[in-house]
Structure formats: C-alpha cells, structure tokens
C-alpha positions in Angstrom: 24.5 19.4 -12.0 27.4 21.5 -10.8 29.6 20.0 -8.0 30.1 22.2 -5.0 32.3 21.9 -2.0 30.6 22.4 1.4 31.3 21.8 5.1 28.9 20.1 7.6 30.4 20.1 11.3 34.0 20.8 9.9 33.6 17.7 7.5 34.3 18.7 3.9 31.7 17.5 1.3 31.6 17.5 -2.5 27.8 17.4 -3.5 25.2 18.6 -6.3 24.3 22.3 -5.9 20.7 21.5 -6.4 20.3 19.6 -3.1 19.2 20.7 0.6 21.2 20.8 3.5 19.3 18.1 5.0 19.5 15.8 2.0 23.2 16.1 1.6 23.8 15.6 5.6 21.6 12.4 5.4 23.5 10.9 2.4 26.7 11.5 4.1 25.5 9.9 7.3 25.0 13.1 9.5 21.5 12.9 10.8 19.5 16.0 11.1 16.2 15.5 13.0 13.1 16.3 11.2 9.4 15.4 11.1 7.6 17.3 8.3 10.1 16.8 5.5 9.5 14.1 2.8 10.8 13.2 -0.5 7.4 12.9 -2.0 6.5 16.4 -1.2 7.9 20.0 -1.6 9.8 21.4 1.6 7.3 23.2 4.1 9.5 23.8 7.0 6.6 23.3 9.3 8.0 21.3 12.3 11.3 23.6 12.5 13.4 21.1 14.3 15.9 20.5 11.4 17.5 23.9 12.2 21.1 24.5 11.6 23.6 27.3 11.8 25.5 28.6 8.7 28.7 30.7 9.2 28.1 34.1 8.5 24.4 34.3 8.7 22.7 35.6 11.8 19.5 33.6 11.9 19.1 29.8 12.0 17.9 28.2 8.8 15.6 25.1 8.3 17.9 22.5 6.5 15.1 20.7 4.9 14.3 24.0 2.7 17.7 25.6 2.3 19.6 24.8 -0.6 23.4 24.4 -0.2 25.7 27.0 -1.7 29.7 26.7 -2.7 31.7 27.3 0.2 28.9 26.9 2.8 29.7 26.1 6.2 27.0 24.5 8.3 26.8 23.6 11.9 24.4 20.9 13.1 24.7 21.0 16.9 26.0 24.3 18.4 24.3 25.5 21.6 21.9 27.9 19.6 20.8 25.1 17.2 20.3 22.6 20.6 18.2 25.5 22.3 15.9 26.2 19.3 15.6 22.7 18.3 14.7 21.5 21.7 12.4 24.1 22.4 10.4 23.4 19.2 10.5 19.6 19.9 8.8 20.6 23.5 6.3 22.7 21.6 5.4 20.1 19.3 4.7 17.8 22.2 2.2 20.6 23.6 0.4 20.0 20.3 0.3 16.0 20.4 -1.7 14.3 23.0 0.1 11.3 24.0 -1.9 8.1 23.5 1.1 5.7 23.5 0.0 2.7 25.6 -2.5 1.7 22.7 -0.7 3.4 19.7 0.9 1.0 17.2 3.5 3.7 17.0 4.5 3.1 20.6 7.6 1.0 19.7 9.1 2.9 16.8 7.9 6.5 17.5 10.2 9.1 15.8 8.7 11.7 18.5 9.2 9.8 21.4 12.9 8.8 20.1 13.6 12.5 19.6 12.5 13.3 23.2 14.7 10.7 24.6 17.5 11.4 22.6 17.6 15.2 23.1 16.1 14.7 26.8 13.2 16.7 26.3 10.8 17.4 29.0 7.5 16.5 27.2 5.2 17.7 29.8 6.5 21.2 30.4 3.8 22.9 28.1 0.2 22.0 28.6 -1.5 20.2 25.8 -3.5 22.5 23.6 -5.3 20.2 21.5 -7.3 17.8 23.9 -10.6 18.8 22.7 -10.0 18.2 18.9 -12.0 15.5 17.4 -11.2 12.6 15.4 -12.4 12.1 11.8 -13.2 8.6 10.7 -13.6 7.8 7.1 -15.6 4.5 6.8 -13.8 1.9 8.7 -10.5 2.2 7.0 -8.6 5.5 8.0 -8.8 8.1 10.9 -7.3 11.5 11.6 -6.8 12.2 15.1 -6.8 16.3 15.7 -5.5 15.9 19.3 -2.3 14.1 17.9 -1.7 16.5 15.1 1.5 18.7 14.6 0.5 20.8 11.8 3.1 19.5 9.5 0.3 19.3 6.6 2.0 16.0 5.2 -1.6 14.5 5.2 -2.7 17.5 3.3 0.1 17.1 0.6 -0.5 13.5 0.3 -4.1 14.0 -0.5 -3.7 16.8 -2.9 -0.1 17.0 -4.3 0.2 13.1 -4.3 -3.4 11.8 -5.2 -5.2 14.7 -6.3 -8.2 14.0 -4.2 -8.2 17.2 -2.2 -10.3 15.8 0.6 -8.4 17.4 3.4 -7.7 21.0 4.1 -6.6 23.3 6.9 -9.2 25.2 8.6 -8.3 28.2 10.9 -5.0 30.1 11.6 -2.2 30.1 14.0 -2.8 28.1 16.9 -6.3 27.5 15.9 -5.6 25.8 12.7 -6.8 22.3 12.1 -6.9 19.6 9.5 -10.6 18.9 8.6 -12.6 17.3 5.8 -13.2 19.1 2.7 -16.5 17.6 1.3 -16.9 20.1 -1.5 -15.0 22.6 -3.9 -17.2 24.8 -5.6 -19.9 22.6 -6.9 -17.9 19.4 -7.0 -18.3 16.9 -4.2 -15.2 15.4 -2.7 -14.8 12.3 -0.8 -12.2 10.2 0.6 -11.0 7.1 -1.2 -9.5 5.4 1.9 -5.9 4.9 0.1 -4.0 5.9 3.5 -1.4 8.0 1.9 -2.3 10.5 4.5 -1.3 7.8 7.3 1.8 6.6 5.5 3.2 9.8 5.4 2.3 11.3 9.0 5.0 11.3 11.2 3.3 11.1 14.5 0.2 8.7 13.9 -2.5 11.4 14.0 -3.6 9.9 10.6 -3.5 6.2 10.7 -5.7 3.1 10.0 -8.6 2.2 12.1 -7.0 -0.7 14.0 -8.6 -4.0 14.2 -5.8 -5.9 16.0 -7.3 -5.8 19.2 -10.7 -7.7 17.5 -8.1 -10.1 16.1 -6.5 -10.9 19.3 -9.8 -11.6 21.0 -10.5 -14.0 18.2 -7.0 -15.8 18.7 -8.1 -16.7 22.4 -11.7 -18.1 21.4 -11.2 -21.7 21.1 -14.5 -22.2 19.5 -13.1 -20.5 16.1 -10.9 -21.5 13.6 -8.5 -18.4 13.0 -6.9 -18.3 9.8 -4.2 -15.7 8.5 -3.6 -14.9 4.8 -0.9 -12.5 3.9 -0.4 -10.4 0.6 2.4 -10.5 -2.0 3.9 -7.2 -0.8 3.9 -8.0 3.0 6.8 -10.4 2.6 9.2 -7.8 1.1 8.4 -4.8 3.7 7.6 -6.3 7.1 11.4 -6.8 7.6 11.8 -3.0 7.8 9.9 -2.8 11.2 12.5 -5.1 12.7 15.9 -3.4 11.3 16.0 -5.7 8.4 17.2 -4.2 5.0 14.6 -2.6 2.5 13.4 -5.3 0.3 14.3 -8.0 2.2 12.3 -11.3 1.4 11.0 -12.6 4.5 8.2 -14.9 3.4 8.9 -17.9 5.6 9.4 -15.5 8.6 5.9 -13.9 7.9 4.5 -17.5 8.3 6.3 -18.3 11.4 5.4 -14.8 13.0 1.6 -15.6 12.3 2.0 -19.0 13.8 3.7 -17.5 16.8 0.6 -15.1 17.4 -1.5 -18.3 17.5 -3.2 -18.4 14.2 -4.3 -22.0 13.5 -3.5 -21.9 9.8 -1.6 -19.4 7.3 -2.1 -19.3 3.9 -0.6 -17.0 1.1 -2.6 -14.8 -0.8 -0.3 -15.4 -3.9 -2.5 -18.5 -4.3 -5.6 -16.0 -4.6 -3.7 -13.9 -7.0 -3.1 -16.6 -9.3 -7.1 -17.2 -9.0 -7.6 -13.4 -9.8 -5.2 -13.6 -12.8 -7.1 -16.6 -14.5 -10.5 -15.2 -13.8 -9.6 -11.8 -15.0 -7.7 -12.9 -18.2 -10.7 -15.0 -19.2 -12.8 -11.9 -18.8 -10.7 -10.0 -20.8 -10.6 -12.6 -23.8 -14.3 -12.8 -23.8 -14.9 -9.1 -23.8 -12.1 -8.7 -26.8 -14.3 -11.5 -28.5 -17.7 -10.0 -27.8 -16.6 -6.4 -29.0 -15.2 -8.0 -32.2 -18.5 -9.7 -32.6 -20.2 -6.1 -32.3 -21.7 -6.9 -28.9 -22.7 -3.3 -28.0 -23.3 -4.4 -24.1 -19.6 -5.2 -23.5 -17.4 -2.3 -22.5 -13.8 -1.9 -23.6 -11.2 -0.9 -22.2 -11.4 -3.3 -19.4 -9.9 -2.0 -16.1 -8.5 -4.0 -13.2 -10.5 -3.8 -9.9 -7.9 -5.4 -7.5 -7.3 -1.8 -5.8 -10.2 -1.2 -3.6 -9.2 2.8 -3.3 -9.5 2.8 -7.1 -12.8 1.1 -6.9 -14.2 3.7 -4.7 -12.6 6.4 -7.1 -14.8 5.0 -9.7 -17.9 4.4 -7.9 -17.9 8.1 -6.5 -16.2 10.2 -9.0 -16.8 8.2 -12.4 -19.8 5.8 -12.1 -20.0 5.9 -15.8 -16.8 3.6 -15.6 -18.4 0.9 -13.7 -19.2 -1.2 -16.7 -15.5 -1.1 -17.6 -14.3 -2.6 -14.3 -13.6 -6.4 -14.5 -15.9 -8.2 -12.2 -13.1 -10.5 -11.0 -12.7 -10.1 -7.1 -9.3 -9.1 -5.7 -6.9 -11.8 -4.7 -7.5 -11.9 -0.7 -11.2 -11.6 -1.3 -10.9 -14.8 -3.9 -8.9 -16.8 -1.5 -11.1 -15.9 1.6 -14.1 -17.0 -0.3 -12.4 -20.3 -1.3 -11.2 -20.9 2.4 -15.0 -20.6 3.6 -16.3 -23.1 0.9 -13.5 -25.3 -1.0 -11.2 -25.5 2.1 -14.0 -25.9 4.7 -15.6 -28.7 3.0 -12.4 -30.4 2.3 -11.4 -30.0 6.0 -15.1 -30.9 7.1 -15.4 -27.7 9.3 -18.3 -25.3 9.4 -17.7 -21.8 7.7 -19.4 -20.2 10.4 -16.6 -21.3 12.5 -13.8 -19.9 10.5 -12.6 -16.4 11.0 -10.4 -15.1 8.0 -7.8 -12.2 8.8 -5.9 -10.8 5.9 -2.7 -9.0 6.4 -2.6 -6.2 3.9 -0.2 -3.4 2.9 -3.7 -1.2 2.4 -6.0 0.5 4.4 -8.7 0.4 1.7 -8.8 -3.4 2.1 -10.7 -2.8 5.3 -13.2 -1.1 3.5 -13.4 -3.6 0.8 -13.8 -6.4 3.3 -17.2 -5.0 4.6 -18.8 -4.6 1.0 -21.9 -6.4 1.3 -21.6 -7.2 -2.5 -18.9 -9.6 -1.7 -20.7 -11.9 0.5 -20.6 -15.7 0.0 -23.6 -17.7 1.2 -24.4 -14.7 3.4 -20.8 -14.6 4.9 -18.2 -12.1 4.5 -15.1 -13.8 2.8 -12.6 -11.8 4.8 -13.6 -10.9 8.7 -10.6 -8.4 9.5 -7.8 -6.9 7.8 -4.6 -5.7 9.5 -1.9 -3.5 7.8 1.6 -4.3 7.7 1.9 -1.9 10.6 -0.6 -4.0 13.0 0.9 -7.1 12.0 4.1 -5.8 13.3 2.6 -4.0 16.3 1.1 -7.4 17.3 4.6 -9.3 17.2 6.2 -6.4 18.9 3.5 -6.5 21.8 3.9 -10.3 22.1 7.6 -10.3 22.0 7.8 -12.2 18.6 11.5 -11.3 17.3 10.6 -11.4 13.8 14.5 -10.9 12.7 15.5 -14.1 14.4 12.6 -16.2 13.3 13.3 -19.5 11.3 11.3 -19.5 8.0 8.4 -21.8 7.6 6.2 -22.9 4.8 2.4 -21.8 4.4 -0.3 -24.4 4.8 -1.5 -26.9 1.9 -3.6 -27.1 0.2 -3.7 -23.3 -0.9 -0.2 -22.8 -0.4 1.5 -23.1 -4.0 1.6 -20.1 -6.2 3.3 -18.7 -9.5 5.7 -16.0 -10.0 3.1 -14.1 -11.6 1.4 -13.9 -8.3 4.3 -12.5 -6.5 4.5 -9.3 -8.7 1.1 -8.4 -7.8 2.5 -6.1 -5.2 4.1 -3.6 -7.6 2.6 -1.3 -10.2 2.2 -3.1 -13.5 2.2 -6.4 -11.8 -1.4 -7.3 -12.3 -1.2 -6.4 -15.9 2.0 -8.5 -16.5 0.4 -11.6 -14.8 -2.7 -11.3 -17.0 -0.8 -10.9 -20.2 1.3 -14.0 -19.4 -1.9 -16.1 -19.3 -3.6 -14.3 -21.8 -1.4 -15.3 -24.8 -2.0 -19.2 -23.6 -5.7 -18.9 -23.1 -5.8 -17.2 -26.5 -4.3 -20.2 -28.2 -6.2 -22.6 -26.0 -6.9 -26.0 -28.0 -4.2 -25.2 -30.7 -1.3 -27.1 -29.8 1.0 -25.6 -32.3 0.1 -22.0 -31.1 0.2 -23.4 -27.2 3.8 -24.6 -27.8 4.8 -21.3 -29.6 3.5 -19.2 -26.8 5.2 -21.3 -24.1 8.7 -20.3 -25.8 7.8 -16.6 -25.9 9.5 -14.5 -23.0 7.3 -14.0 -19.7 8.7 -10.6 -19.1 6.8 -7.6 -20.1 9.2 -4.8 -19.0 7.0 -2.1 -20.5 4.4 -2.0 -17.6 7.3 -2.2 -14.7 8.8 0.9 -12.8 7.5 3.9 -11.1 6.6 6.0 -14.2 3.5 7.6 -13.6 1.8 6.4 -16.8 3.0 3.2 -19.0 1.8 2.6 -22.3 2.4 -0.3 -24.7 1.2 -2.5 -27.1 1.5 -6.2 -27.0 0.4 -9.2 -29.4 -1.8 -11.6 -28.1 -2.6 -14.5 -30.3 -2.2 -12.3 -33.5 -4.0 -9.4 -32.0 -2.7 -6.1 -30.9 -3.7 -5.0 -27.3 -3.4 -1.4 -26.4 -2.6 -1.1 -22.7 -1.6 1.2 -19.8 -0.8 1.1 -16.4 -1.6 4.1 -14.2 1.1 4.3 -11.3 -0.8 6.6 -8.5 -4.4 7.9 -8.5 -3.1 11.2 -9.0 -2.5 10.2 -12.5 -5.6 8.7 -13.7 -7.5 11.8 -15.3 -5.3 12.1 -18.1 -5.8 8.4 -18.9 -9.5 9.0 -18.4 -9.7 11.4 -21.0 -8.2 9.2 -23.7 -10.1 6.0 -22.7 -10.6 5.1 -26.4 -7.0 4.8 -26.9 -6.8 1.5 -24.9 -7.9 -2.0 -24.6 -7.0 -2.8 -21.1 -5.9 -1.0 -18.2 -4.4 -1.2 -14.9 -5.1 1.2 -12.0 -3.2 1.2 -8.6 -4.2 4.1 -6.3 -0.9 4.2 -4.2 2.6 5.3 -5.7 4.3 2.0 -6.8 1.2 -0.2 -6.2 0.8 -2.2 -3.1 4.3 -1.9 -2.2 3.7 1.8 -1.4 0.4 1.2 0.1 -1.2 3.2 2.9 -0.6 0.6 5.6 3.1 -0.2 4.9 6.1 0.7 7.0 7.2 4.3 7.5 8.9 5.8 6.0 7.8 4.8 2.3 9.8 6.7 -0.5 10.6 6.0 -4.0 13.8 4.6 -3.2 12.1 2.0 -0.7 9.4 1.5 -3.1 12.1 0.5 -6.0 13.8 -1.9 -3.2 10.4 -3.8 -2.6 9.6 -3.8 -6.2 12.9 -5.5 -7.1 12.4 -8.0 -4.5 9.1 -9.1 -5.9 10.6 -9.5 -9.4 13.3 -11.7 -7.7 10.8 -13.9 -6.0 9.1 -14.0 -9.6 12.4 -15.2 -11.2 13.2 -17.8 -8.6 9.9 -19.6 -8.9 9.4 -22.7 -10.7 6.3 -21.9 -12.4 5.7 -18.2 -13.4 2.1 -18.5 -15.0 -1.1 -18.6 -12.9 -2.6 -21.0 -15.4 0.2 -23.5 -14.7 -0.8 -23.6 -10.9 -2.6 -26.9 -10.6 -3.9 -26.3 -7.0 -5.7 -23.4 -8.6 -6.9 -25.2 -11.4 -8.3 -27.8 -8.9 -10.2 -25.3 -7.0 -11.5 -23.6 -10.1 -12.9 -27.0 -11.4 -14.4 -27.6 -8.0 -16.3 -24.3 -8.1 -17.5 -24.6 -11.8 -19.2 -28.0 -10.9 -21.1 -26.1 -8.1 -23.0 -23.7 -10.5 -24.1 -20.2 -8.8 -21.3 -20.8 -6.1 -18.6 -20.2 -8.6 -19.9 -16.7 -9.5 -20.6 -15.9 -5.8 -16.8 -16.8 -5.1 -15.0 -15.4 -8.0 -17.1 -12.4 -9.3 -18.8 -9.0 -7.9 -20.6 -5.9 -8.9 -20.1 -2.2 -8.2 -22.4 0.6 -7.7 -22.6 4.5 -7.7 -22.0 5.9 -4.2 -23.0 9.3 -2.8 
C-alpha cells in the first residue's frame, strides 16, 4: 500500500493511504474519542464525537470514516472541534438514562470517562428515552432501550458479524429504536444468546443479564458451600479489566480473587475440559467404527457441542443436525456434575448444600446452565453463571486489587489439567484437544502403535488461528479424518451446505472462540483475540502433560462414574431438542 505523509496536530506522520484518520491517530498515540467505531465493522459515524478539523475544509469531518490523504493537515482539539464534540457528548447523555449505581460498567464506563475528561454537563438536556423498554433474551442477554445511544453496533454484531439478523432499527430520527426482528419474509428469526451485541456495545445498553447479586447473597449464606469454577479463557482476559496487558496469564490471581470474594472452594474448568475431551473423543471413534460397520443410525460428521450459542442455532435453525451433535456435555457442566456427585461423596457433604458458580467468557452459558436436559439427580450441575465482566465488577465492588494479588493454586482434587484443556478457549482448541487423544485411543491395547503415537507431534497448527473456516485432513490410526473448524457462527452456512465433505466439525459461535465471547472485557478486537489465544498456547506448552488422557485425576473420576451405571450417562452426556 502507498505510503503518504500527513500532519496531526502539527506532528508529521508517515502512514498507509488506506487507513482512516482515527486509526492513524491511535496507532501513533494520539487519542481521538469515539463510541461507535469498531474494527469488526465498517465505519458508521453515528456518535459524531470523533470530529476533527482539516486545513482547507469548511466542515468538520468524522475521523472514523475519513480516509487519510497525502499532505493532509489535521487538528483534533481546535475550538470548533471542542464545541461540536462536547455538544455531541451532551446530546448522547440525553439519549442515555444513567443507571450507574448497579451497572457493571460503572467503574470503567467510557461515556462517564468522556464526561469527566471534557467537563461535560451531563444533565443539561432532558433524557428522552426514559420510556423505552428492556428486551430480555432468555436469561442470557438484554437490550435496554433507555440506555441506547443509537450507535447500531449491536445490529452490526448480529448481522454483519454473526449473520443472525435478530436485531433491527424501528422508526426514524429521534424515534428510532433497536428492536427484535422475529421474522424476515417467511423465515423465523431467534436470538442465539451469543452476546456479541453486548461485547460491542459502548454504553452497556446491550449487556448480560446479571447474576452477581444472587451470587453475593449466596456467599453470605453460611448453610451453603459456594464453589467457583473458572473457564480456560478467563485467565488470559480478566487482567485487562485491571490495567494488565492483553493476554496476560493470571491463573493464580483468578483463584486468589475468587477466594477474596468468599468462595469456599475454587476449581479450574480445565479439569472439566479434559473430561470433555475424553468423552467426546471416544464418541467420535465409536461413530467412525459404527459408520464403517454400516450402522445407518449413526450420523457423521460429528459436530462439537461445547458452544451453547451454536447448540441453540442448531436446535432452532437446523434441527436436522441434532443427531450430528456430540452427546458430550460442555466442560463447566461436566465439572459441575462431578462436583455434586463425586466430590460431594468424597467430602461427605450433601449435594443440595452445594452452590456451583461458573465464571465464563460467555453469555450463552447462562442459558445453557438452565437447560433441564442437563439435570443430574434432579439438580442443575451449575447454579449461576457470571461473565468475565461480572467477575471483574464484583472484585471492584469489594475493593479487591486484582493486579496486586499473589497467585494461588486451585483446590484439589479436580485441580490438575493438561495443556489440551487450556486451548479450549480459542477457535480450534476443542478439535486439537480431541485429535491429540483420538490417536491414542484408536491404538489402545496395541503397545507398538501406542508407543508410536506417543512420539508424534502434538500440535495441530492447521486448526489454529482466526481464519473463518479452517480445513485439514489428519491421520488417526491409519484412517484419514476430514476435519473443519468454523470460527464464528456467521461462517457456518457454507459448511452446512457441504457436510458430506467432513467427518468431524468444530463450531464456535463467537469470533476467535471463547476468548472473543460475549461476556469478555471490552474492547475485544482481532488484535486482542490473537494475544489471548497466544497466551493459551503458551500455557499449553508449559504443561507437564499436554493430552487429556494422561490426566490421572480425570481417569479416576471417570472410573468412579463408570462403576455407578446410569449416573455416568447423567453426568457425562446430554440430549437436544428442536426449539420454537
């Protein structure tokens, strides 16, 4: 791309000619405020607080949508810019009802920070959206019309990014509003609870349906044993909420932070991920064997089911694919069930006295935890789900200085995990974890083959990265396995149209997988996703064991469940149903 020279606030800068003024400014440490711009979407220039003045031009321009030109002289803080910018911020506050005391954005709200930085009178104009309704999607996500600033990021997230198209604009001008879009022509539309609207919303109008207050009440209930379990990706994203670098590994600090909040025990969902890997891998090999034996009841390709937003997509949009979904439960549901059975018996406590709280990067996990199909002995394995943002908010509310915490180890048993478990948080991680164990189980009992498998490389780099669709053919015990990884639900239809080309499919609804989940810190961009994923593979490399089937603690739990007949199926497997 052609290199050009421009000036921003009298500072000469060399840059590519294909970039916007805002991007060049931010890359060079010059801050231009903005609320609606996001690298995942085309520029919209809706908030209009990123205005700048260009020498020789009569009108101010929005820096997020204006491309640089050679010789351009740009000014970001002139009297005209200040007047227009500040007025636009005031008008945005007139759109946004302040619900600061119980908003999880309270501590790091961009809108409040802008008002403080530019000395904005946030009450000069009357609020005009106080009568707007709140749309709640299951128990997972909500959109509060009274807090919306009409940036339309939520609509872009749902349509441009995810291709769901469940949100739309209704009305015009001052009366326009984001509403549900339940039908396009004859096609019915429904939310899949992925939360990408929330992770792209700059003001908290779209956000998770919070459960932190219920969790805090539980922590004060001395008759209950309150247990926290945290997902693989939490440890490489939570630090961002406290000023730590993107992708900073903070496993020990997560454990310490949860204990500071008063949880009685803290377990690592990576243990549950190793369980999931073994259960799913064995099912894959069984399906391959049955298909080879001409068993028409078994469906290939087998498709992962760890992502509840993807599962909802199948149940609503493609129920014909339900037989293709693996019956394996997801890692935090596996571990929740193990806590309320195996761990409860070992600790001699009543399961009814245990409350399990999952710290997840995902809003759809809230929906998943309430699925009746997942009950074990008439109990939900997981009682509450908190997003990464909710967890951060609880620590801030309780004055826990996360960045200064000394790392601690999770509780045992159920604390050890493999490197294969850590990479569950990134796109391709579930597939790679399963492939590492599939080659072993396919050779089980044949010592020569087992020894040969153990010497093979464990890294399946073909399934890694942020490409939309990643395909490969891998060898498993002499058989060729055709695999594909779908990174983001917006890319799934092209794969569904060619199902016969594959034996095994991984689908994650959110871009990048769980590290880009709807409950993660804001902002979340491709550059940030890359750093979080790199940290997960760093954890993987550092582990003594990197394959799930070598986790002795997991093998002990699976043997215990196997000895208990029906309980094994209840804890490890599930079923799905068509949803209206």
